[in-house]
C-alpha positions, -999 to +999 in steps of 0.1 A: -244-518-158-253-523-195-224-547-199-235-567-169-271-569-181-260-580-216-237-606-201-265-619-180-288-620-210-263-641-228-252-662-198-285-673-185-299-688-218-265-703-225-264-720-191-300-732-195-293-745-230-262-764-218-281-778-189-309-789-213-284-805-236-268-824-207-302-836-196-311-847-231-278-866-234-285-882-200-320-892-210-307-906-243-281-927-226-305-939-199-329-952-226-358-932-212-387-927-236-389-893-253-422-876-261-419-887-298-413-923-286-446-923-267-466-908-296-467-873-281-458-842-301-424-826-296-438-791-292-424-785-257-404-753-257-368-752-245-365-733-212-337-711-227-359-702-256-388-694-233-366-673-211-352-654-241-387-647-254-400-636-219-370-614-214-375-597-247-413-593-245-415-584-208-382-566-205-372-587-175-346-574-151-315-596-146-329-607-112-362-616-127-345-635-156-325-656-131-355-664-110-378-672-140-350-693-156-349-715-126-387-719-126-387-728-163-360-754-157-380-769-129-411-770-150-393-788-178-378-813-153-411-821-137-430-823-170-403-846-185-405-869-155-443-870-158-441-877-196-418-906-190-441-922-164-458-950-184-480-959-155-502-928-160-531-928-184-533-901-210-560-880-194-543-882-160-510-872-175-525-842-193-543-831-161-510-833-141-491-815-169-518-787-167-513-785-129-476-782-133-479-755-159-504-735-138-483-738-107-452-726-125-471-698-143-483-686-109-447-686-096-436-666-126-465-641-122-455-635-086-421-623-098-434-599-124-445-563-119-482-555-125-477-544-161-455-574-168-480-597-152-507-583-174-486-588-205-477-623-194-514-632-189-522-619-224-494-639-239-507-671-222-542-664-233-531-659-269-511-691-268-541-711-255-563-696-282-538-707-309-535-741-294-572-746-293-575-734-330-549-759-342-567-788-360-559-823-349-531-840-367-541-876-362-551-881-398-588-878-394 
């Protein structure tokens, strides 16, 4: 059982990383705008890194890791598509990105046990606090 769990812990992030690299290559060859091209920061975490952090901090089971990995990949796909949509105004894009994040966070929370869900909520709150305390970097 330990061997299988370790194998899964290695296989899931590797698979997600490879899928992310393939998507990045496809985006680069299609000429789509990247967040840095559109003036947005490049602070969007890689789903494989997110999954590794959640697995470590929440002690996810292999089944949870697989389900959450798929959710994180879907969130990245939806957010990337939204970021490349030049028809949306900045405020509308941010609101839709927030909706995507909240929807996927709810999906993740539904997979977690009560104690994991509590930890996950605390992690999200701390992240939001850090994000709100970060001074603007627009040169003002």
